[in-house]
C-alpha positions in Angstrom: 14.6 -12.3 15.0 12.7 -11.8 11.8 8.9 -11.6 11.6 6.8 -14.4 10.1 6.0 -12.1 7.2 9.7 -11.5 6.4 10.4 -15.2 6.7 7.6 -16.0 4.3 8.7 -13.5 1.7 12.4 -14.7 2.1 11.3 -18.2 1.3 10.3 -17.1 -2.2 13.8 -15.8 -3.1 14.8 -17.4 -6.4 11.3 -18.6 -7.1 9.5 -17.7 -10.3 6.9 -15.1 -9.5 4.2 -13.2 -11.4 3.6 -9.5 -10.8 0.8 -7.4 -12.0 1.4 -3.7 -12.4 -1.2 -0.9 -12.1 -1.0 -0.2 -15.8 -2.1 -3.8 -16.7 1.3 -5.2 -17.6 2.4 -8.6 -16.1 6.0 -9.5 -15.3 7.2 -13.1 -14.8 10.7 -13.7 -13.5 13.0 -14.9 -10.7 12.2 -13.0 -7.4 15.4 -11.3 -6.2 14.2 -8.9 -3.4 11.5 -6.8 -1.9 12.1 -3.8 0.4 9.9 -2.2 3.1 8.1 -0.1 0.5 7.2 -3.3 -1.4 9.5 -2.4 -4.4 10.2 -5.7 -6.1 13.2 -6.8 -8.3 13.0 -9.7 -10.7 15.7 -11.1 -12.9 15.3 -12.9 -16.2 11.9 -11.3 -16.5 9.4 -11.4 -19.4 6.7 -8.7 -19.8 3.2 -9.6 -21.0 0.8 -7.0 -22.3 -3.0 -7.4 -22.4 -4.4 -9.2 -25.4 -5.0 -6.9 -28.3 -8.0 -6.9 -30.6 -6.8 -10.2 -32.2 -6.9 -11.9 -28.8 -3.1 -12.3 -28.9 -1.0 -11.6 -25.8 2.2 -9.7 -26.5 5.3 -11.0 -24.8 8.9 -9.7 -24.6 12.1 -10.4 -22.6 13.0 -7.5 -20.4 15.7 -9.0 -18.2 16.1 -7.1 -14.8 12.9 -5.4 -13.6 12.2 -3.1 -10.6 8.5 -2.6 -10.0 7.7 0.2 -7.5 5.5 -1.0 -4.7 3.1 1.9 -5.5 2.4 0.2 -8.8 2.3 -3.4 -7.5 -1.3 -4.8 -7.9 -0.6 -8.5 -7.3 2.2 -10.9 -6.4 1.9 -14.6 -6.9 4.4 -17.5 -6.9 4.5 -19.6 -10.1 7.2 -22.1 -9.1 9.1 -22.4 -5.8 12.9 -22.5 -6.0 
């Protein structure tokens, strides 16, 4: 039997999530998996960099992303699948 925490994370599979990395980058994409070290994989992801001096946020398509749990600052669900 799986724990309530695992059941909750499993319910997010396929959902659009937003991850913040320790270096300030933000990734938005479809949540594919998370392991016990909290390493996260997203598919169809876009990367957003902090706004530059012009106040513009840089955005680029990066596809498949694996963010190590050691660098995961925040995890939030944008749209449930």
